C-alpha positions as CSV (number, residue, x, y, z in Angstrom):
1,M,72.0,207.1,240.4
2,K,69.5,204.3,239.7
3,K,72.7,202.0,240.0
4,I,73.8,203.6,243.4
5,H,70.2,203.1,244.8
6,S,70.1,199.5,243.6
7,S,73.4,198.9,245.2
8,L,72.7,200.5,248.5
9,I,69.2,198.4,248.8
10,I,71.3,195.3,248.3
11,F,73.5,196.5,251.1
12,L,70.5,197.2,253.4
13,A,69.1,193.8,252.4
14,L,72.5,192.1,253.4
15,G,72.3,194.2,256.7
16,V,69.2,192.5,257.4
17,F,70.4,189.2,256.3
18,G,73.2,189.6,258.7
19,I,70.7,190.4,261.5
20,I,68.6,187.2,260.9
21,T,71.8,185.2,260.7
22,T,72.9,186.5,264.1
23,E,69.5,186.1,265.7
24,M,68.3,182.9,264.2
25,G,71.7,181.1,263.1
26,I,72.1,180.3,266.8
27,I,69.2,177.9,266.3
28,G,71.1,175.7,263.9
29,V,74.2,175.2,266.4
30,L,72.4,175.0,269.8
31,P,73.7,171.3,270.0
32,Q,77.3,172.3,269.5
33,V,76.8,175.2,272.1
34,T,75.5,172.9,274.7
35,Q,78.5,170.7,274.2
36,K,80.9,173.5,274.3
37,F,79.6,175.1,277.5
38,N,78.4,171.9,279.0
39,I,74.8,173.2,279.4
40,S,71.3,171.7,278.9
41,P,69.2,172.3,275.7
42,S,66.8,174.6,277.6
43,E,69.7,176.6,279.1
44,A,71.2,177.0,275.6
45,G,67.7,178.0,274.5
46,Y,68.1,181.3,276.5
47,L,70.5,182.4,273.7
48,V,67.4,182.6,271.4
49,S,64.9,184.0,274.1
50,I,67.2,186.7,275.6
51,F,67.8,188.3,272.3
52,A,64.2,188.2,271.4
53,L,63.2,189.6,274.8
54,I,65.6,192.5,274.5
55,V,64.3,193.2,271.0
56,A,60.8,193.3,272.5
57,I,61.5,195.6,275.5
58,S,63.8,198.0,273.7
59,G,62.3,198.1,270.0
60,P,59.6,200.7,270.0
61,F,61.4,203.0,272.6
62,L,64.7,203.1,270.9
63,T,63.1,203.6,267.4
64,L,61.4,206.5,268.9
65,L,64.5,207.9,270.3
66,A,66.3,207.3,267.1
67,S,63.6,208.9,264.9
68,G,65.6,212.4,265.0
69,I,69.2,211.1,264.4
70,N,71.0,210.8,261.2
71,R,70.0,207.4,259.6
72,K,73.4,206.7,258.2
73,I,74.9,206.7,261.6
74,I,72.2,204.5,263.1
75,L,72.5,202.0,260.5
76,L,76.5,202.0,260.6
77,T,76.4,201.7,264.3
78,A,73.9,198.9,264.3
79,V,75.7,196.6,261.8
80,F,79.0,197.2,263.5
81,M,77.7,196.0,266.8
82,F,76.6,192.9,265.0
83,A,79.9,192.2,263.6
84,V,81.5,192.9,267.0
85,S,78.9,190.5,268.9
86,N,79.8,187.6,266.4
87,I,83.4,188.0,267.0
88,V,82.8,187.5,270.5
89,Y,80.6,184.5,270.3
90,A,83.5,182.9,268.2
91,Y,86.2,183.3,270.9
92,T,84.4,183.4,274.3
93,T,85.1,180.5,276.7
94,K,82.2,181.7,279.1
95,F,78.5,181.0,278.5
96,E,77.6,184.1,280.5
97,V,79.7,186.3,278.2
98,M,78.0,185.0,275.1
99,L,74.6,185.6,276.7
100,A,75.5,189.1,277.4
101,F,76.7,189.8,273.9
102,R,73.3,188.4,272.7
103,I,71.9,191.5,274.5
104,V,74.1,194.0,272.6
105,P,72.9,193.4,268.8
106,A,69.4,192.8,270.0
107,I,69.2,196.6,271.3
108,F,70.1,197.6,267.8
109,H,68.1,195.0,265.8
110,P,64.6,196.9,265.7
111,V,66.3,200.2,265.0
112,F,68.1,199.0,261.9
113,F,65.1,197.0,260.7
114,S,62.7,199.8,260.9
115,I,65.1,202.5,259.5
116,A,66.4,200.3,256.8
117,L,63.0,199.8,255.5
118,V,62.1,203.5,255.6
119,T,65.5,204.4,254.1
120,A,64.9,202.0,251.2
121,A,61.6,203.4,250.5
122,S,63.0,207.0,250.5
123,L,65.5,206.2,247.8
124,V,63.1,205.5,245.0
125,P,59.9,207.2,243.6
126,S,56.9,206.5,245.7
127,E,55.4,204.3,243.3
128,K,58.3,201.9,243.7
129,S,58.7,202.2,247.5
130,G,56.8,198.9,247.9
131,Q,59.4,196.9,245.8
132,A,62.3,198.5,247.6
133,V,60.8,197.7,251.0
134,T,60.1,194.0,249.6
135,K,63.8,193.7,248.6
136,V,65.0,194.7,252.0
137,F,62.5,192.4,253.6
138,A,63.7,189.6,251.4
139,G,67.0,189.6,253.5
140,I,64.8,187.9,256.3
141,T,63.6,185.1,254.3
142,V,67.3,184.6,252.6
143,G,68.6,184.7,256.1
144,F,66.5,181.9,257.0
145,A,67.3,180.0,253.7
146,F,71.0,180.4,253.7
147,G,72.4,182.3,256.8
148,V,70.8,179.9,259.3
149,P,71.8,176.5,257.4
150,L,75.2,177.9,256.4
151,T,76.0,178.8,260.0
152,S,75.0,175.1,261.0
153,Y,76.9,173.6,258.2
154,L,80.2,175.5,259.1
155,A,79.8,174.6,262.9
156,E,79.3,170.9,261.8
157,K,82.2,170.8,259.2
158,I,84.6,173.4,260.5
159,S,84.1,174.8,263.8
160,L,81.7,176.7,266.0
161,E,84.0,179.7,265.9
162,A,83.8,179.6,262.0
163,A,80.1,179.6,262.1
164,F,80.2,182.8,264.1
165,L,82.8,184.6,262.0
166,F,80.6,183.9,258.9
167,G,78.1,186.2,260.6
168,A,80.7,188.9,261.6
169,I,81.9,188.8,257.9
170,I,78.4,189.3,256.8
171,S,78.0,192.3,258.8
172,I,81.2,193.9,257.9
173,I,80.4,193.7,254.3
174,A,77.2,195.4,255.0
175,F,79.0,198.0,257.1
176,I,81.3,198.9,254.2
177,G,78.6,199.0,251.5
178,I,76.4,201.4,253.7
179,L,79.5,203.5,254.6
180,V,80.4,203.9,250.8
181,W,77.0,204.1,249.1
182,L,74.6,205.8,251.5
183,P,74.9,209.6,251.7
184,S,74.4,211.4,254.9
185,M,70.6,211.2,255.8
186,P,69.8,213.8,258.7
187,V,66.2,213.8,259.3
188,Q,64.3,216.7,257.8
189,E,60.9,216.3,259.3
190,K,60.5,214.4,262.5
191,M,56.9,213.0,263.6
192,S,56.1,214.0,267.1
193,F,56.4,211.3,269.8
194,G,52.8,212.1,270.6
195,K,51.6,211.4,267.0
196,Q,53.4,208.1,266.9
197,L,52.5,207.0,270.3
198,G,48.7,208.1,269.4
199,I,48.1,204.8,267.6
200,L,48.6,203.0,270.9
201,R,45.2,204.2,272.1
202,K,43.3,201.9,269.6
203,P,42.1,198.8,271.3
204,Q,41.8,196.8,268.0
205,L,45.8,197.5,267.8
206,W,46.3,195.9,271.2
207,L,44.2,192.7,270.2
208,T,46.3,192.4,266.7
209,I,49.6,192.6,268.9
210,L,48.4,189.9,271.1
211,T,47.5,187.9,268.0
212,V,51.2,188.6,266.5
213,V,52.8,187.6,269.8
214,V,50.7,184.2,269.8
215,I,51.2,183.5,266.0
216,F,55.2,183.9,266.7
217,A,55.0,181.8,269.9
218,A,53.2,178.9,267.7
219,M,56.0,179.1,265.1
220,F,59.2,179.4,267.2
221,S,58.1,177.4,270.3
222,V,59.0,174.4,267.9
223,Y,61.3,176.0,265.3
224,S,63.7,177.3,268.1
225,Y,64.3,173.6,268.7
226,F,64.5,172.5,265.0
227,A,68.1,171.1,265.3
228,E,67.3,169.6,268.7
229,Y,64.1,167.9,267.4
230,L,65.5,166.4,264.1
231,G,68.7,165.2,266.1
232,Q,66.7,163.6,269.0
233,V,63.3,162.4,267.3
234,S,64.3,162.0,263.6
235,H,67.8,160.8,264.4
236,M,69.5,162.9,261.7
237,N,73.1,164.0,262.0
238,G,74.6,167.4,261.8
239,S,74.9,167.3,258.0
240,W,71.3,166.3,257.6
241,I,70.2,168.9,260.0
242,S,72.2,171.6,258.0
243,M,70.5,170.4,254.9
244,M,67.1,170.4,256.5
245,L,67.6,173.9,257.7
246,M,68.4,175.0,254.1
247,A,65.5,173.2,252.5
248,F,63.2,174.9,255.4
249,G,64.6,178.3,254.4
250,I,64.4,177.9,250.6
251,T,60.8,176.9,251.0
252,M,60.3,179.9,253.1
253,I,61.1,182.1,250.0
254,A,58.4,180.2,247.9
255,G,55.7,180.5,250.7
256,N,56.6,184.2,251.2
257,F,55.3,184.8,247.5
258,L,52.4,182.1,248.2
259,F,51.0,183.8,251.2
260,G,51.6,187.3,249.7
261,S,49.4,186.3,246.9
262,L,46.8,184.9,249.2
263,L,47.0,188.1,251.2
264,Q,46.3,190.3,248.4
265,K,43.1,188.3,247.6
266,S,41.9,188.0,251.3
267,L,43.7,189.1,254.5
268,K,40.7,187.8,256.4
269,K,40.6,184.3,255.0
270,T,44.3,183.8,254.8
271,S,45.0,184.9,258.4
272,L,42.2,182.4,259.6
273,L,43.6,179.7,257.5
274,F,47.2,180.1,258.6
275,P,46.9,178.7,262.1
276,L,44.8,175.8,261.0
277,I,47.3,174.6,258.4
278,Y,50.1,175.0,260.9
279,T,48.1,172.8,263.5
280,V,47.8,170.3,260.7
281,I,51.6,170.5,259.9
282,Y,52.4,169.9,263.7
283,L,50.1,166.8,264.0
284,V,51.8,165.2,261.0
285,I,55.3,166.1,262.5
286,Y,54.3,164.6,265.8
287,Y,53.0,161.4,264.5
288,L,55.8,160.9,261.7
289,G,58.6,162.8,263.1
290,S,60.3,159.5,264.1
291,Y,60.3,158.4,260.4
292,F,63.3,159.8,258.7
293,I,62.3,159.9,255.0
294,P,58.6,161.4,255.8
295,M,60.1,163.8,258.2
296,V,62.8,165.0,255.4
297,A,59.7,165.5,252.7
298,F,57.7,167.2,255.5
299,V,60.2,169.9,256.5
300,F,59.6,171.3,252.9
301,I,56.0,171.9,253.5
302,W,56.8,173.2,257.0
303,G,59.2,175.9,255.7
304,A,56.7,177.0,253.2
305,V,53.8,177.4,255.7
306,H,56.1,178.9,258.3
307,S,56.8,182.0,256.3
308,G,53.3,182.9,255.9
309,G,53.2,183.7,259.8
310,L,55.7,186.5,259.1
311,I,53.8,188.4,256.5
312,I,50.5,187.6,257.8
313,S,51.7,189.1,261.1
314,Q,53.0,192.2,259.6
315,A,50.1,192.7,257.4
316,L,47.6,192.4,260.3
317,L,49.6,195.0,262.6
318,M,50.2,197.5,259.6
319,T,46.4,197.8,258.7
320,E,46.1,199.0,262.5
321,A,49.2,201.3,262.3
322,K,48.9,203.2,259.0
323,E,49.2,206.5,260.7
324,A,52.7,205.9,262.0
325,P,54.4,203.0,259.8
326,E,58.0,203.5,261.1
327,F,56.7,203.1,264.8
328,G,54.4,200.3,263.3
329,N,57.2,198.6,262.1
330,S,59.0,198.5,265.3
331,L,55.8,197.4,267.1
332,F,56.0,194.4,264.6
333,V,59.7,193.7,265.4
334,S,59.1,194.2,269.0
335,F,56.1,192.0,269.5
336,S,57.0,189.4,267.2
337,N,60.1,189.0,269.3
338,V,57.8,188.8,272.5
339,G,56.2,185.8,270.8
340,I,59.7,184.3,270.1
341,T,60.7,184.6,273.8
342,V,57.3,183.2,274.9
343,G,57.5,180.4,272.6
344,T,61.1,179.4,273.1
345,S,60.8,179.7,276.9
346,I,57.6,177.5,277.1
347,G,58.9,175.2,274.2
348,G,62.2,174.6,276.5
349,W,59.9,173.8,279.5
350,F,58.1,171.2,277.4
351,I,61.4,169.6,276.5
352,S,63.0,169.5,280.0
353,R,59.7,168.1,281.7
354,L,58.0,166.2,278.8
355,G,60.9,165.4,276.4
356,T,61.7,166.7,273.0
357,H,58.9,164.6,271.1
358,Q,56.3,166.2,273.2
359,L,57.4,169.7,272.2
360,I,55.0,169.6,269.3
361,W,52.0,170.0,271.6
362,C,53.1,173.2,272.7
363,G,53.0,174.6,269.0
364,I,49.7,173.3,268.7
365,M,48.3,175.0,271.7
366,F,49.5,178.3,270.6
367,A,48.4,177.7,266.8
368,L,44.8,177.1,268.0
369,L,44.8,180.1,270.4
370,A,46.1,182.2,267.4
371,F,43.1,181.0,265.5
372,L,40.8,181.8,268.4
373,L,42.1,185.4,268.5
374,I,41.8,186.0,264.9
375,V,38.1,184.9,265.0
376,V,37.5,187.4,267.8
377,K,39.3,190.1,266.0
378,I,37.3,189.6,262.8
379,A,33.9,189.5,264.8
380,I,34.9,192.8,266.6
381,S,35.9,194.4,263.3
382,N,32.4,193.2,261.8
383,G,30.5,194.4,264.6
384,D,32.2,197.8,264.3
385,K,31.3,198.0,260.6
386,K,27.8,197.4,261.3
387,R,27.3,200.2,263.9
């Protein structure tokens, strides 16, 4: 039984890996997409922002609606649609079709993610649920570490079609694993919509949601154009960009553990420190971005710090959504994607109006705004405790 649970958790993590590869893998191949469809980088950026926007709009509502449906059916449907969408990306000759099929998997993204976390926790004794959730969550950082750069590498060395078929194969393997290993999981006790929606009455939750949006905008206004920036400003070729994407992702895994450890010591100090460190990172990238070797070295530091934004945002939000963790998870997925949409859109505007190098100031602007919001949140929280 223990072996079955371990195998299933691996396939759930693989499903999350497939989701991140589909959502974020596009970042590493935007230059090839612009060439294939003869469009501008800011137009290609819509492939990132439309996915994030749909996740943001549909996430909480679809998670609520799906809360009474057999979990196995939902998980299988989601990974199947991810596989189908990647196959469409591989063979379509029209940008509009590709854009439409960014919407399809985006609808299933938050539902799969939220339910996969809850399913993993339910498969093990309660004292081990945190470990199970962490393993599934690892699919995100591993997706950044290997899924995104492998997609970029395959596009550069073989073809754009091969890059997207890689994403399809990952989702098909996850589908087979969940089909074979996961038993039917009808929902035994459904939490009422009212109880789940009740957490939205908390003003502190909405301030935290806004903070999460701004943190993700700070991160993804620049990261969404990672390949474009390294190509145009640092003058790296496709192979170097693939290696840098992998280096970025691998140090994200290390950063995940580092910031996880810091969060355990102090959520307040770590969340205050993060946007300030990110601002310093961006300033160094701006002034050293055109120098090849320093930029190569600095990508490693950038990746380690970047992962902190993911876990800090989730920790901030879950402290305000303890009463409905499944719905809270969907809010995190949803509003982090609002941040990605905002960041990518405004980052695209910076590139089209001011040039690729000036993109960094967009990230700095959002990072400093995130710091300000965290200061306000802590001040309000301290004021409430004194009353």
